[in-house]
N, C-alpha and C positions, 0 to 999 in steps of 0.2 A: 381502205383504211378505217372507214366508219365501222364496218362490220368487225374488224379486228379489235378496235377500241371497245365496242359494245360487248364483244366476247370476253375481253379482259375484265370489264365491269361486272359481267355476270359471274365470273369466277370469284371475284371479291364478294359479291352479294351472296353466293352460295356459302362461302366461308363464314360470313356474318350470320346467315341463317343457321348454320350448324352450331356456331358459338351460342346463339340464343337457345336453340333446342337443347344443347348440353347443359346450359344454365338452368333451364326449366326442369330438366331431369334431376339435376343436383338438388334443386330446391325441394322437389317432391321427395327425394330420397332422404334429405336432411330432416324433413318434417314428417316422415313416415306416411306420406300420402300415396295410397295405392290406387286412387281413382284414375283409371286410364281414360275415362271419358273426358276429363278435364284436360284441355290442351295448354292451359296457362301455368303460371308460376303458383307454387303453394305460398299464398300471401299471408303475412301477419296482419292483424287488425290495423296496424299503422300503415302498412303498404296498401291495404284495401282503401283506407281513407285518402291516401295520397293519390291513388288512381281515380277515385271519385272526384277529388279536387281538380285533378288534371282534366278530366272529362268536362267538368262544369266550366272550365276556362276555354273550351273549344271556341275558336274564332277570336279570342282575346289574348293569346299567347304572344310574347314578343318575338321579334326576328332573331335568328341566331347570329346575325351580324349587326353591329351598331349602325353602320351606314353601308348601303349597297343597293343593288337592283337585281331583280330576278332575271337571269339570262336563259334559263331553261325551266319549264314547268314540268309537273308530274304527268306521266302517261305518254301515249303515242302522239306524235306531232310531226309536222313537216320540218325538215332540216331548215335552219334559218337562212342558209345561203345557197344550197344546192336543190334545184327544182327536181321534183319527182322522187326525192329521197325521204323516207320516213324514219324517224328515230324514236326509240322508246326510253323514257327517263324514269328511273326508279325513285326519284326524289326531286327536290327543287335545288337548282344551282344558283348561288348568289355571287355576283361580281362585286368586289369591294376594293378598298385601297390597300396598297402595299403596306405590310406591317400590321394589318388588322388582325384582331383576335376573334375566334369563335366563342360564342357564349351560350350557356345552357338556357333552354326555353322554359324550363320549369324545375322546381325542386326535385331531387332524385338522388340516386346512388350510382356511382360509376360501376357498370357491370363488367366492362373489359376495355382494354386498349389493344388495338390490332395494328400490326405493322403491315403496311401496304407496299406494293412495288415502288422502287425509288426512295425507300426509307421514309416515305410519308406515313402518317398515322391516322387512325380512325378511333374516335372515342364513342363508346356506347353508354348511354345513361338510361337507367331503368326508372320508370314512373309507374309502379304497379305492374300491370301486364303490358304496358306500352314502353317502347324503347326508342329513344331519339339517337340518331347516329350522325356524327359530325366528321366528314371525311375530307382529306387533303390538308392535314395539319403537319407542320414542321416540328414545332416544339410543343410538348404537352405538359401542362402544369398540374395535372391531377394523376392519381393512381387508382388502380382497381380497389373498390371498397369505399372510396371517399364519398362523403355526403356533399352534394353540391346544391347551390341555391339559384333561383331564377336570376338570369343575366350575369352569372358568374363566368368570368373568362376562363377557358379551359385549354387554350393553346393558340399559337400563331398559325394563321392560314398561309399555306405555301404559295409563293409567287413563281410562276413558270419563267425560267430564265430566257427562253426563246420568245414567247409571246408577250411577256411582261404582265400577264393577267393574274390576278389573285382571285381564285374561285373556291368557294366552300360548297361542297356537296352535302346537302342535308336530307336525311332519309328518316322516315318514321315507320315503325312496326307496331302492330298489335300482335303479341306473341311472335309468330314467324310470318305473318301476313303483312305485306307492305300496305301502307295507308297513304292517302294524299295529304301531305303536310299543309297544303294551302287550305 
């Protein structure tokens, strides 16, 4: 069951990575950037400044939930209840209260909204060459292209009807490389 669930997560991650790669290609085409060595977005001066500000706030960014606890950290780790089982997490998972909203960790622009299995959604927010991803949302209050600000609520986090748990999956990318959000 764990392998099946992780395989499904990897399929979603591949879709997100493709979405980011396509957005990078579109930005280069739009700005007539032929530099194939550059792996990132063709950034405007404003977007470069935004990325610099984002990086200068490393370690000081707010949580993507108002109240909550981290229930899964980034990277390989032992399963919390099953001995001898290792899981790999592509982000940080926050448990929060029912009805809670996800909020943006820094100013940016909504790059995309992706529909996930079960009609849940993921919102991708661009901060220069960095993309923060907020997965497991029911209702989204932003749309592609919207400018968002730090701590702005962007959607309600899904509560699982079986377990009663409200979990936000938060992932951070630099271009298409996953980063440790912590």
